[in-house]
N, C-alpha and C positions, 0 to 999 in steps of 0.2 A: 539678477541676470541669469541665475542658474535654473529658473523655472523653464521646463521644456514644454513644448506644445502637447506632447502626449500626457505629461503630468497635469497640465491645465485641464485637458479634456477629462482625464480620469477623475479629477476632483469634482468637476461639474456633474458627471454621471453618477458618481458615488453619493452626491447629495440629492439625488432624485430630481435633477434638473430636466426641463424640457429642452432638448437640443435639436435644432433644425439645420439641415445641411442643404447646400445648393450645388448645382452642376458646374462644370468647368465653363464651357462656352456653348450652352444651349442644347444638351441632350434632351431626350423626350421627357424624362421625369425631372421635375423641379426639386422634389423632396424625396428623401429616403430616410429610413429609421436606423438607429444605432443603439445597441445596448440590449440587455436581457429581455426587456419588455417588448422590443420591436426589432426585427432582424434586418430591416432594410435601410436603417439610418446611414447616411453617408459620413465618412470620416473627415471629409473636407467641409469644415463648419463655418457658418456665417453668424449663427445666432444661437444663444442659449438663454433660457429663462430659469432662474433658480426659485426654489420654494419661498424665499423671502421676497420675491418680486424683482430682484435685481436682474436687469437685462444686460447681457454681454454680447456685443457685436464685434466681430473680427474685422479689422481693417487690413486688407491685403495689399494696399498700395502704399508708397513711401511718402512721408510728409517732409516737404522742403519749403514750406511757406505758402503753399497754395490752399491749405485747409482741407485737402482731400481726405485726410484721416478722420475728419469729422463729417465732411459732406456726404460721402457714400453711406456711412452709418445713419446719418440723419434722414436720408431717403427711406431707408429700411424702417427706422423708428416712426416716421410719419405714417407709412402704410400700416404699421403694426398698431398705431395709436399708443406708442410708448412715450413716456415722459423722458426727454433727453437728460433731465436732471438725475434720472435713475438709471442711466445707461453707462456702462463701463465699456470703453473701447480697448480691445486687445490687439496689439500689433502682430501680424502673422509673420512667421519666418518664411524663407524661401521654400515653396512647395508647389509642384506642378499641378496639384489638384485644385488650386485656386484659379486656374486659368492663367492668363498673362498677369504677371506682377510688375512688368516693366513700366514704371511710372514715367513715361516718355511719350512724345507725340500728341500731347493734349487729348488723350483718349480715355481717361479713367471714367468720366461721367458718360461719355459717348458709348463705351463698351459695357458698362455695368449699371447704368441707371435702371433699365428695365429689370435686370436680375434682382437688384435690391428691392424694387417695388414688389416683385412677385414673391420674394422671400417673406417680406413683411406682411403682404396680403394673405399669404397662405397661413402664416402663424396666427394672424388675427382671426381668420376663419375657424381654425382649430380651437382657439380659445373660446370663441363664441359658441362653437358646437359643444365644447366641454361644459360651459355654463348652462346651455339648454338641457343637456343630459342630466346635470346635477339638479336643476330645478324642475325638470319634467315639463318643459314648455317648448314650443316650436322654436327652432334656431333663428327663424326670421324675426322673432320678437326680441332677440338679444343683440346688443350692439356694443362693440368695444369703443371706449372713449377714455382718454386720459389715464392710461395704465390700469384700467379695470374694465370688466364687462358688466353692462347694466341691463336690467329688465324693467322697462318703463311702467308696464301695467301693474307690477307688484312693488315697484320702487326698491327692488333688491339690486345689489351689486356685489361682485367678487373681484378682488385684486388678481392680477395675473398670476402671482405666486400661488394663490389658493387653487388655481385651475390647472397647474402644470401636470400634476399626477394623472388626472383624467385625460388631458390633452395628449399626453405621451402615448396613450393606448389607442388613439384614433388614427384612422387612415387619412393621409393628406388628400385634399381634393384635387381633381384634375385641373390643369391650368385653365381650361376653358370655363370652369365653374367659378373662377376667382372674381370677386368684386373689387376692382381697384377704385380707390377713393376719387371722387370728382375733384376738380381743382378748388371748388368752393369749400371743401372740407380739409384742405391741406393746412397743417399747423406750422410746418417748418419750411417746406420746399417753396422757394420764391419769396419767403417772408424775411429771411435773414436770421442768423443764430450765431452765437460765439463759437469759436473753435475751442475744443477741449484742451489744447496744448498751450493756449495763450497765457494762462495764469502762471504755469510752471516755467515757461520761457521767460516771462517778465520778471519772475523772482529768481532766475538763475538756477532753477532746480531741475530743468529738463535735461535729459540724457542725449547728448550728441555723440558722434563717433569717438572723439578723443576723451570723453568723460568716463568710458567704461574701464573698470578696474577688476582684475582677478588676482588672487593670491599668487605671489611668485612671478608676476609678469615682468617682462623686460621691455625696454624702449629702444626703438630701432630707427636709424636713418640709413638710406642706401645711396651710395655713389653710383650713378648711372652714366653710361656713355654720353658724351656731349653731342655726338653725331649719331643719328639713328643707324643701327647695324654695325657700329664699330665694335670689334671684339676686345675683350679684356686680355692684355698681354702679360702684365705683371703688376704687383702692387707691393708697397712697403708700409706696414702698419706699425712700425716701431714707435713713432711719435704718437700715434693714435692710442696705443695701449698704455701710454704713460699718462694720459688724461684721467684725472680722478673720476671714478664712476664707470669708465669704459671697461667692459669685462672680456669681450672677445670680438673677433672679426670673422665674418662668414662670407665666402664667395658664393654668389648666386649664378646659376647657368643662364646664358643668353637665350633669347627667343629663337625659334625656328620659323622662317616664313611659311605662310602668311602670319603676321604677328597677332592677328585677332585681338584677344584681350589678355594675352600672355604677359607675365612679368617681364620687364625689359632685361633683367639680369644686372650684374654688377657686384659691388662689394658692400655688404651690410655691416654697420657698426652697431654692436649690441651693448647697451649700457643700463645703469640703474635709474636713469632719468633722461628725459628728452634733451635737456640742456647738455648733458654729458655726451649723448649720442651725436648731437650737432657739432659740438666742439671737437669731438674725436674725428668726425668725418672731415673737418677742415684741415686736419693735420695728416690725413691719409695721402700718400703719394701713389698715384695710379697712372699707368701707361696704357693707352688705348691704341688699337691697331687701325688700319685703313678701312674705310667704308665706301661703298658705291655712292654715298650721298655727300662725300667730302666736298665736292665742287658745287653743291647747291647754294645758290645765291638768290634771295627772294626778289631783288630788283631785276636781275637778269631773267628770272623765271616769268616775271610780269611781261616782259617783252616777248618771251616765247609764247605766252598765252595769247597776246595780241596778234602775233603772227598766225597762230592757229585759227583765229576767228576771221582772218582775212581771206581764208580759203574755204571752199564749200565743205560742208560736213554732212553728217547723217540727218536725213529729213525725218522730223518727228511728227509734224503736222503740216498739212498743206491745203489751201483752198484757192481756187481761181488760178491765175498765172501771174506770178510776181513780176517777171520780166516785162510782160505786156502792160501790166498795171503801172510799172515804173516808167515805161516808155511813153505812155499816154498821159502821165501826170503833168499838171501845170507847174508844179514845183516839187523838186526832190531835195533830199537832205540826208545826212548820215552822221552817226556819232559812235564813239567807242567809250566804254566804261570799264573800270576795274575796281575790284575789292581785294583787300589783302588777307593774309593769314590772320585769324582771330583766335584768341584763347578764351576759355570759359571763365576763368578767374572767379569762382564762387568764393564768398567770404570764408568759408571753411574749406581749406585745402583737403585733398584726399587723405584718409587715414583708415586703419583697420586693425583689429585685434583678432588673433587666431590662436587656438590651442589644439595642437595635434597630439593625440594619444594613440594607444593601440586600438581603441574603439573607433577612431576616425578623427574628424576635425570639426571643431565648433568655432564659428567666427562671429564677430560683431562688427558691423560696418554701416556708415551712412551711404547706403547704396540705393540707386533707383531701380536696380534689377537684381533682386536676391537670387532668382533662379539662374541668371547668367553667372553670378558669383559662385553659386553652388557648382555649376558645370565647370567653370574655369579652375576653381580650387581642386575639384576632383581630378581633372586632367593633369594639373601640375603635380599632384601627389600620387597619381596613379591609383586612385581609389574609386570604387563605385560611388556615384553621387548620393546614394542613400546613406553613405557614411559621412556626409558633409552636411552640417546644419549652419545656416546663415541667418543670424538675427539682424533685424533692421532697426537702427537707431534713428533719431531725428537727423535731418540733413540741414546743414547751414548753407543752403543753396546747392544747385546742381547744374541746371541749364543743359543737361545732356552728358556732362562729363562723368557723372557718377553712375551712369548706366554701363560704364566700361570698367570692369572690376579687376584691372591689372594689379591695383594696390592691395586688394584682398589676397590675391595669389602670392604676392610678396610676403605678406604676414604669415601665411601658411607655410611657405618654404622656409622662412627663418625659424618659425616655431618648431618645425620638424628637425631642423639642424641643431637647435640648442636644447631640445627636450623640455621646453617651458613655454608658457604663453608669451607671445610676442606682439607688441603693438608698433606697427610701422606708421611713422608720421612724416608727411610731406611738408616741406617748407613752402613759402610762396615761390621761392626760386625754383624748386622742384616742379611746382604746379605749372609755372609759365614755360619752363624749358623742356618739359616731358609730357605735354598735353596730347590729346587727340584733337588736332587743330581743325577749326573751320576752314575749309579749303580756300585758297586764293582763286579768283575768277576773272575772266575778261569776257566782254560782250560787245558785239558789233550790231548796230541797227541801221537799216536803210529804209526810208519812208518816202511816200509820195502823196501829194494833195491835189485834188481836182480844183477847177477854177472857183468853186464855191467854198473852198477851204475845208473839204472833208477828206478824211483818210481814204485813199484808194489802194495803197500798196504798203505792205509792212513785211520786212524780212529781218529776222534776228538770229544770231548765232551766239552760242556760249561755249566756253572751254573752262574747265576747272578740274582740279585733282579729285577723282571720285572717291566716295565712301567705299565703293567696291574694292579699292586697293587694300583696305584693312582686312578683307576676307579672301582676296585672291591676289597673290603676289604678282606685281607687274601690271595689274589691270589699269587701263587708261580710259575705259568707256564707262560712263555712269549707268546705273540701273534705271529702269523706268520710273521708280518712285522719286529719284532725284530730279528727273525732268518734270515730274508731276508738280513739283513744288515751285509754281510760278512761271513755268515755261509753256508746257503743253496746254495749260488751262488759261492762256491769255484771253481776257474777256472782251476785247474790242471787236466791234463789228466792221471788219475790214474785208472787202470782197476779194482781194488778192493778198494771200498770207502764206508765209513759209517760216517755219521754226526749225532750226538745225542745231545739232550738237557736234562739237569738235573734240577730238581726243586730247588728253593731257595726262602726264605721269604724276606720281606722288613721290616726294622725297622726305616726308615726315609722316607721322601717323595722322590719318584723316578720320574725323568723326563728325557727329552731328551736334549742332549747337542750336540754341533756342530759335526756332522757326526755320532752321536748316537752309536749303538752297533758295527759299523764298527771299532771303536777304539780298542776294545779288540779282536774282531775276527781277524782283520787283523794283529794286533800286534802278536798274537799267531801263525797264519798260516804263515805269512811271515818270522817270526823268525825261526819257525820250518823248513820251506823250506831251509833257510840258513844253519841250522844244517844238513839237509839232504845233501846239496851240499858238505859240508865239510866231512861228512861221506863217500860220494862217491869220495872224492878227486877231485872235479870238481870246476871250476870257478863259483862263485855264480850267476853272470849275465848270463853266458851260461846255467847254470843249470835251472835258472828261465825260459828262453826261451824254453829249452827242455821240461820242465814240463808243460808249457802252450800248447804244441803240435802245430799242424798245424792250420793256420787261419780257423776259422769256427764259427758258432753260437753255443753257449753252449747249449746242451740238458740236462735238469735237470732230466728227467725220469718221469715215471708215478707216480702220487700220491704226488708230491712235491708241497707244497703250497707256491707259490712265487708271492707276490703281485707286484713286479717289479716297486716299487715306483709309484704305481697307474697308470701305463701306460701299454698298450698291448705290449707283447713281439714282436708282428708282426711289431709294429712301432719302438720300442726301444729294439732290441734283445741284448743279452749278446754277443757282437761281439769280439771274442778272436783275430781276426785279428787286430782290433784297439788297443786292450790291448798289443799285441805283438809289434805293431807299436810304442807306446810310450816307451816301454822297449828298443827297438832297437835304438830309437833316443837318449834317455838319456844315454844309453851305449856308443854310438858313441861320445857324447859330453863330458862325464865326467868320464867314467870308465877306469881303468887301468893306469892312469897317475902316475908318480913317486911322492912319498910323503916322507916327513922327517920321521925319527924314531919316534915312538909313535903315528903316524897318521894311519888311516885306512879308507877304503871306505865301505859303506853298500848300498844295493839296495833293493827296494821293489816296488810293483806295485799293483794297485787295480782299479776295476770299481765300482763306486758308484754314485747314483743320475744321472745316464745316462751319466757319464763322465768317461774318462779313464786317469789315472794319474800314472806316474812312477817317482820315486825320487832316487837320489844318494846323500847320506849324507857323508860328511867328518868329522870324529871325531878325536880329539887330546886328549890323556889321559896322564897326567903327573904322576910322581912317587907317588904323594899323592892321586891319584885316582880322581883328578879333571878333569872334561870333558869340553872341549871347542869345538865348532862347527865352523870351519873356513869357510865352504862353503856348500851350498846346491844347487843342480841342479834339476829342476823339469820340466817335459814335460807333457802337458795336451792336450787331445783331447776331447773337449766337444761339437763337432759338430759346428754348426753355432755360431760364436761369435758376439754378438751385439755391445759391446763396449770393444775393446781389453785392453784399459788402466784399466778399472774396473776389468776385469778378472785377469790381472796380479796382481793388488792390492789384490784381493781376494786370489790368490795363495800365494803371499808374506805373507799376514796375516795368512793364513793356516799354513805356515811353522813355523812362530813364535808361533802360537797357539799350533801346534803339538810338538814343542820343549819344550814349557812351561810345557805341561802335561807330556812329557816324562822325563824331568829332575827334575821337581819341584812338579808336581801336586799330592797332597794327602790330603784328608780330613780324619782325624782320629777321632774316637769316643770312649769315655770312660764313662762307666755307663750311656749310652744313650745321653751324651752331646758331642757336637762337640768341639774339642780342639782348632782348629784354629780360629783366630779372624780378622786378617788383612793381608796385604801383607808382613809383616815381617815374618810370619810363613805359609803363603800360597803364595809362590812367583810365579811371572810370569817373562818371559824374559825381561831384561832391554836392553836399547839401546846398551850398550857396549858389551852385549852378542850376539847381533844379527849377524848372519853370512852374508857373501857375498852370494847374492841370484841371481840365473840365472833361468829365467822362459821362456820356449818356448811354444808358442801356435801353435798347429797343424791346418793348414787351412783345412776346411772341409765344405762340402755341406750337411752333415747329419743334422737331426733335432737337435735343440739346447738342450743341457743338462744343469744341474745345475752347478753353479760356487762357491757358498758360502762354501760348505762343502767337496767336494771330494778331495781337496788338503791335508786334515788332516790325513786320515788313514795311508798312507805309511810312514809318517815321523818317528813315534816312532820305528817301526821295522827296518827301514833303519838305524836309529841311533844306535839301539842295535846291529845290524849286523856290523856297522862300529866300534863300541867299541870293539867287538870281534876281528875284523881284526887289531885293533890298539894295543891291549894289551893281547889278548888271553883269556879274561874273558867273559863267556857266561852269560849274565844277562837276567833273565826270569821274573822279577818282576818290574813293574812300581811303583814309579819313579826309573830310572836307576842310580845306585850308585856303581861304581866300588870300589873294595878294594884297599887300597894303596899297592904299590909294596914293597916287602921285600928284603932286601939285595941288 
């Protein structure tokens, strides 16, 4: 763990390696040279080839089960014609020169697929040119294949290692001169390949956050305010210091609004073991002061949100005239939906190790965003960020929680105070009670049907504690990207449409969770569409297709602020043909089959993170109101698939995640304090509850979309719709809890 990035690079260069660098996010030059033989190599490295033929590829994104630490290097290796078996993957520390390292928003492949291809293709071209120069033959006669360059006419070949010395002296080709491999020549992309971490994880040898050890390190737990913003008044550590292994107690300063990713503050217990630190904290006597959030009650806040959506809000998107459409409708109907606070609850709670010295701070953490960790630690310590190094370990889950590095700042503050390496460990209770919660939300929908049973009017309003409150104290208005997530991109062909946003405050830290605002927006919209189908006396799947309209690119209209997941609509349009396609496929494979009594099917579909997903959920509801999910069918079109096995795994995980939040997920707050503490009262799906899962991947040549999150949004509404089909109860509040049958 003491190997530094600079030392790694120096070792490669000293061995005569060919080192290729790449740009941040698309500068004009793709490659530059570094080292005495070539002055323009970049220091931000992606690829190195050693004289013995070993290929090292830098993974700059965080691995938390998605396989991204192997997938992006595999794209590069495929274009390079490298053998993955001879590739070493090095995890990058936080460094702005890599571009974004925030492994969040399902954008790793979307943002870096082309870059990895270009890096690999450029290196391949240079190796072929080196072989041609060595043999004195035209470069067009040389072709890289399987970790070597071959000359068919003379039946000669040279391994990559034998060519690096010459290749390092060559000028990189212009981007326009690159020959990217056609799909027919791909060896890994789209074919499937194992992740390089699988074996070490299975053997228990992989390094996660809590596995890192340094000489002289101490173990730390922190007592934090039970109500956000409550100041520390006093504490008595007498009993704590009597616990064997407890060495000292350190007071941490509270945060200053806005809280951003700052450490919450409190009292840190420093010990020789995690067990001693936890036991010592239990004996700590702490008095907290008053907080503006003392009166926060989640149930009362739910009613406040509902009141908000019963009044006009800010218009986000509008077409036609909703009032006239409603007045002319043959049938009108309305419904309100709510979703609660949710916690991330990854299997591995937050933890971090930091060592502060006169030279700066070095930290090790399971972080989704090492650059944010670097910035946050630097701000906490008052250091230039260049003096902070953040190493990324494997993550035992993240779901967005670990892109918020408050826990890394805690470790750094404690380390500075005690003059030794400090590892801060969060318990499950810490994790659930001090999260960056997924916001509670309320939605109101009003719809109208014409005499033919077609939607002619649709109005929806949503109110939720915005993520902006994390970055601007007191903010009550969501940012455009929050509306983008399932609201402003409503796909239905309704001639009279209005989408509004209503303000709401925040009383806890609000963050993003897997699929973010899509969770409540899609739960509301897809459930309400199902209600419209039944009001029209139509089959829900047929009604969904009818409401999507003809295949086309969705036009949002003038004045709509739609960030489109940070990609141009010209490259990633809202393609309703593709959305219809996944609905038609899932309908064909799962809809309309015969079911036992008490069973029902529900359907929902949505586009998010540039991927199109449709789900059919089967629900079984017994006389006591208990819900079981025997089967889920899901079809996904996310464009080009890099590793089909990993995409299927992400969809399977999304289904279990979506069912967990739909059936169990709820954080409740009383007098400003979170009630839940562990999995006994914040449940997730257990193995025996998991359904039979069928996932179909649509083969496509479209640009790749995200895979980690788009499988989540359709699950809760499809389940709610299935419960209605099974027992006739329309459930509009998460978690879904049917009433027992009477008589």
